[in-house]
C-alpha positions in Angstrom: 113.5 102.3 104.9 116.7 103.4 103.8 117.1 105.7 107.4 116.7 103.3 109.3 120.0 102.7 111.0 121.3 105.4 110.1 121.5 108.0 113.6 120.2 111.3 112.6 121.4 113.0 115.6 123.9 115.9 114.5 126.9 115.9 117.4 129.2 117.9 115.5 130.4 119.7 112.2 131.1 116.5 110.6 127.7 115.1 111.8 125.6 118.4 110.7 127.1 118.7 107.4 126.2 114.8 107.0 122.8 115.0 107.7 122.1 118.0 104.9 120.2 115.0 103.2 117.3 115.8 105.6 116.7 118.9 103.9 115.5 116.7 100.9 112.0 116.2 102.7 109.8 119.0 101.6 106.3 118.2 100.7 106.9 114.4 99.3 104.3 112.4 97.6 101.9 111.0 100.1 100.3 108.6 98.4 103.7 106.4 97.7 103.5 104.7 101.3 99.6 103.8 100.6 100.6 102.5 97.5 103.4 100.4 99.2 100.7 99.3 101.8 98.2 98.0 99.0 100.9 96.2 97.5 101.4 94.7 100.7 97.4 93.5 100.2 96.7 94.8 103.9 93.5 96.1 105.1 94.2 100.2 105.3 91.8 102.8 106.4 92.7 106.2 105.8 92.1 108.6 108.7 92.2 112.1 108.4 91.9 113.4 112.7 95.1 113.3 113.9 93.4 112.2 117.5 91.8 108.7 115.7 92.6 105.7 117.6 95.4 103.7 116.2 95.4 101.6 118.9 91.7 100.2 118.0 92.3 99.8 114.4 95.5 97.9 115.0 93.5 95.6 117.2 91.1 94.5 114.5 93.9 94.0 112.4 93.7 96.7 110.3 96.3 99.1 109.4 95.6 102.9 110.1 96.7 105.6 108.0 97.2 109.1 108.0 96.0 110.3 104.5 97.7 113.3 103.2 96.9 116.2 101.4 98.8 116.1 97.8 100.1 119.6 96.6 100.2 118.2 93.2 96.0 118.2 93.4 94.6 121.1 92.3 90.6 121.7 91.9 87.9 122.8 94.3 84.8 120.7 93.0 82.5 123.3 93.6 79.6 121.4 92.7 80.1 119.0 95.3 82.1 120.9 98.0 80.4 124.4 99.8 82.2 127.0 101.2 82.1 124.9 104.7 85.2 123.2 103.3 88.4 124.0 104.1 91.3 123.7 101.8 92.5 120.4 103.5 88.9 119.0 102.7 88.8 120.0 99.5 92.5 118.7 98.7 91.5 115.5 99.6 88.3 115.1 98.0 90.3 116.1 94.7 92.6 113.0 95.0 89.7 111.1 94.9 87.3 112.8 92.6 90.8 112.4 90.4 91.4 108.6 90.9 93.5 108.6 93.9 92.8 107.0 97.4 91.6 103.9 95.7 93.9 101.6 97.7 92.6 102.1 100.9 89.9 100.1 102.3 87.8 102.7 104.4 88.2 106.0 105.4 87.3 107.3 109.0 85.8 110.8 109.5 85.7 112.8 112.8 82.4 114.4 113.4 82.0 117.4 116.3 85.5 118.3 116.0 84.7 120.5 112.8 82.0 121.3 110.2 84.1 120.7 107.6 85.3 117.4 108.5 81.8 116.3 108.9 79.8 117.6 106.5 82.6 116.2 103.6 82.3 112.7 104.5 78.4 112.8 104.3 79.4 114.5 100.4 81.9 111.6 100.4 79.2 108.8 101.1 77.1 110.8 98.1 79.6 111.0 95.8 81.6 107.7 96.5 79.0 105.3 97.5 81.1 102.4 96.8 83.7 103.5 99.3 83.3 102.2 102.9 82.9 105.6 105.4 82.8 105.5 109.2 82.4 108.0 111.1 83.7 108.6 115.1 81.9 111.1 116.6 84.1 113.2 119.5 82.3 115.0 122.8 82.0 118.4 122.7 82.6 119.1 126.2 86.4 119.3 128.0 87.9 116.2 129.4 85.6 115.4 132.3 83.7 111.8 133.3 80.5 112.3 131.3 83.1 112.8 127.9 85.0 109.9 128.7 82.0 107.6 129.3 80.5 109.2 126.0 83.4 108.6 123.9 84.2 105.3 125.1 80.5 104.3 123.9 81.3 105.9 120.9 84.8 103.9 120.2 82.5 100.5 121.4 80.4 101.7 118.0 83.6 102.2 115.7 84.9 98.7 116.9 81.4 97.2 116.4 81.7 98.4 112.9 85.1 97.6 112.1 84.0 93.6 113.0 81.0 93.8 110.7 82.6 95.1 107.9 85.8 93.4 107.7 85.1 90.2 110.0 87.7 91.2 112.1 86.8 91.0 115.8 88.5 92.8 118.7 91.3 90.6 120.0 92.7 91.6 123.9 96.3 90.2 122.9 96.0 92.3 119.4 95.3 95.4 121.5 98.1 94.8 124.0 100.7 94.7 121.1 99.1 97.8 119.4 99.2 99.6 122.9 102.4 98.7 123.5 103.4 99.8 119.6 101.8 103.1 119.4 103.3 103.9 123.3 107.5 103.0 122.3 106.6 105.3 119.3 105.0 107.8 121.4 107.8 107.9 124.1 110.5 107.9 121.5 109.1 110.8 119.6 108.4 113.0 123.3 112.1 112.0 123.8 113.3 113.5 120.6 111.1 116.7 121.0 112.0 117.6 124.6 116.0 116.8 123.5 115.5 119.7 120.8 114.0 121.8 123.7 117.6 122.0 124.6 119.3 121.8 121.6 117.5 122.2 118.6 120.5 121.4 116.2 120.2 117.8 117.8 118.3 116.3 114.8 116.8 118.6 112.1 112.7 119.6 112.7 112.2 118.5 109.1 113.7 114.5 110.0 111.7 114.6 113.3 108.5 115.5 111.3 108.9 113.1 108.4 109.8 109.9 110.8 106.6 111.2 113.2 104.6 111.3 109.6 106.1 107.8 108.6 105.1 106.2 111.8 101.1 107.5 111.6 101.3 106.5 107.7 102.4 102.9 108.5 102.6 102.3 112.2 105.1 99.2 112.4 108.1 97.9 114.1 110.1 99.5 111.1 108.7 103.3 111.7 108.8 102.7 115.3 112.5 101.4 115.0 113.9 104.3 113.1 112.7 107.4 115.8 113.3 105.1 118.8 117.0 104.9 117.1 117.2 108.3 116.9 115.9 109.2 120.0 118.5 107.0 122.1 121.0 109.1 120.1 120.1 112.3 121.0 119.8 111.1 124.8 123.1 109.7 124.5 124.5 112.9 123.4 122.4 114.9 126.1 123.7 112.6 128.9 127.7 113.0 128.4 126.8 117.1 128.9 125.1 116.2 131.7 121.6 117.1 130.3 119.3 114.1 130.1 117.7 114.6 133.7 116.8 118.2 132.0 115.0 116.5 128.9 113.4 114.2 130.9 112.1 116.4 132.9 110.8 118.7 130.0 109.3 115.7 128.5 107.2 114.6 131.8 106.1 118.4 132.3 104.9 118.7 128.1 102.5 115.8 129.1 101.1 117.2 132.4 101.0 120.6 131.2 103.2 122.5 133.9 106.9 123.1 133.5 106.6 125.4 136.6 110.1 124.0 138.3 111.9 123.4 135.1 114.7 126.3 134.2 117.0 125.8 131.0 119.6 127.3 129.4 120.0 128.7 126.1 123.7 129.4 124.6 122.7 130.0 121.1 121.9 133.1 119.6 119.8 132.2 117.1 115.9 132.9 117.5 113.8 130.0 119.3 110.8 129.6 117.7 107.4 128.0 118.3 104.6 127.2 115.4 100.9 126.8 116.7 98.2 126.3 114.5 95.8 123.4 113.2 96.2 120.6 110.8 99.1 122.0 109.1 102.0 119.9 107.9 105.1 119.7 110.1 107.1 119.0 107.0 105.9 121.7 105.2 106.5 124.5 108.1 110.0 122.9 107.9 110.7 123.4 104.8 109.1 127.0 104.7 112.0 127.8 106.8 114.8 126.0 105.1 113.5 128.1 101.9 114.0 131.6 103.8 116.3 131.8 106.6 120.1 131.4 106.8 119.4 129.3 110.1 117.3 126.5 108.5 114.9 124.6 110.7 116.9 124.8 113.7 115.4 127.6 114.9 112.1 125.7 115.6 111.8 124.6 119.1 108.5 123.5 119.4 105.4 123.0 117.3 102.0 122.9 118.6 100.6 121.6 115.3 98.2 118.9 115.4 100.2 116.9 113.3 102.8 116.9 115.4 102.9 118.1 119.0 99.4 116.7 120.0 99.5 113.3 118.4 103.2 112.9 119.8 102.2 113.9 123.2 98.7 111.9 124.0 99.4 110.4 127.1 99.2 106.3 126.7 96.4 103.9 126.9 96.4 102.2 130.5 94.5 99.1 129.6 92.5 98.4 133.5 89.2 97.7 133.1 87.3 98.8 129.8 89.6 99.2 127.1 87.3 101.5 125.2 87.5 104.0 128.7 90.9 103.7 128.5 91.4 104.6 124.5 88.8 107.1 125.4 90.9 108.8 128.4 94.0 108.4 126.2 92.4 110.6 123.2 91.2 112.8 125.7 93.8 113.8 127.8 96.2 114.7 124.9 97.2 118.4 124.6 94.5 121.5 123.8 91.6 118.4 123.3 89.2 118.4 122.3 88.6 121.7 120.3 85.0 123.0 120.4 85.7 124.0 124.3 89.1 125.0 126.6 89.9 127.9 124.3 90.8 130.1 127.4 93.2 126.9 129.1 94.8 126.7 125.3 95.6 130.3 125.8 96.9 129.7 129.3 99.1 126.4 128.3 100.9 128.2 125.4 101.7 131.4 127.5 103.0 129.2 130.0 105.3 127.6 127.2 106.3 130.4 125.5 107.5 131.9 129.2 109.2 129.1 130.6 111.1 127.6 126.9 112.7 130.9 126.3 110.6 131.1 123.2 111.6 134.5 121.0 108.9 134.4 117.9 105.6 132.9 117.5 104.2 131.6 114.0 100.2 131.3 113.7 99.9 128.7 111.0 96.1 129.8 109.3 94.8 126.5 107.4 93.3 128.4 104.3 89.2 128.6 104.8 89.3 126.6 108.4 87.4 128.3 110.7 88.6 127.1 114.1 92.1 128.5 112.5 90.7 131.9 111.5 88.4 131.9 114.7 91.6 131.1 117.2 94.7 133.2 115.2 93.6 136.8 117.0 93.5 135.2 120.6 96.8 133.0 120.1 98.5 136.5 118.6 97.3 138.4 122.0 98.3 135.7 124.0 101.9 135.8 122.9 102.0 139.5 123.1 100.9 139.6 126.5 104.0 137.5 127.6 106.4 140.1 125.2 106.7 137.4 122.3 106.5 138.8 118.7 103.9 136.9 116.3 103.4 136.4 112.8 100.6 135.1 111.1 100.8 132.4 108.0 97.8 132.1 106.0 98.9 128.1 104.4 97.2 126.1 102.2 98.0 122.4 101.3 99.5 122.6 97.9 102.1 126.0 99.1 100.4 127.7 96.7 102.2 131.0 97.6 104.9 129.9 98.6 107.3 132.8 98.0 105.2 134.9 100.2 105.6 132.9 102.8 109.1 132.0 102.5 109.4 136.4 102.4 107.1 136.7 105.7 109.2 134.2 107.7 112.5 135.7 106.7 110.9 139.2 107.6 109.8 138.3 110.8 113.4 136.4 111.6 115.0 139.7 110.8 113.1 141.6 113.1 113.4 138.8 115.8 117.4 139.5 115.2 117.2 143.7 115.3 117.4 143.6 111.2 119.5 141.9 108.9 123.2 140.8 109.6 
């Protein structure tokens, strides 16, 4: 990988200019890494829902690979997909119907998270009976002991299904290795997120998003190493400035959901933007900011996207006792999970972050035809308004079919925050 061994952290003007290469990342070919994995003859299971037990799949000798949308694939397939399907699931289904995703050994869908994911899994089974489809049911209740026990049993059922389908039983040694790998990734990614809260120019938002996606598509030592090296470089710079302790406190606070005792100082006059929403590609959002503002993606100081923050800040798996219970606690302990119940808690968490992190503007992403996004957007806007933070809603689809309008909307919003064009 070309970026391994090259620190993406920018400490001065020379480094900043040198790292403009990171802006090449827009929304690349999501199938490229899948093809690479297929060529290596690995058993690869694609997954869609971000809070997937990737440690469990790795422990079965299976490579879990986040299946991304492809902006070059068009087609609604209305004969197969009814109005319950969001733009994300339509894009995935269109890829398969066009002959894509054949390199996958199977697909893991989430149930009881949203109707679209569950129903498309059913349609997928009917339309493509040759594909191996696995279903993991998530609890509807908020994080409590009943939810943990229920989800642990669902994970146990999934594990047995994987063993029967591929002849690969769960290995304790492999589970330890997998948990260590994922923990290293999350700790490094959390460090980068926290460092950027103090200085977003340390590393491009698009570059952080790229490294996170690289790992989620192909979790291995190479994709972990590049983000660990970047986190180390960012930490060294903040250490020289005497800010590393604050960054570590931010990391802990984001994991626990409280930042009450942390004070940060912002020296830059550029807008500080938080991006929220559902299963929106962080790289796509970063590319829209790079195309619409003089500040580039440096104005994005934090995202709460499912494929970004919520995946990165999942607590580590603590292997004590039943491993399925340990994995269940980890996943259900992720920020803002599960989705069915807990909107008041998520709104309070959002207001807490907006207030404590000196956020100047909120961008609410709305995945096209996604009911959870559409229903929740007004509440997010109202929550921001209650703490005096302006917001803008950004309807978006995987193809970025209305890119010019989206960039114009972002530019107008940032100009408003600045008090008008400069």
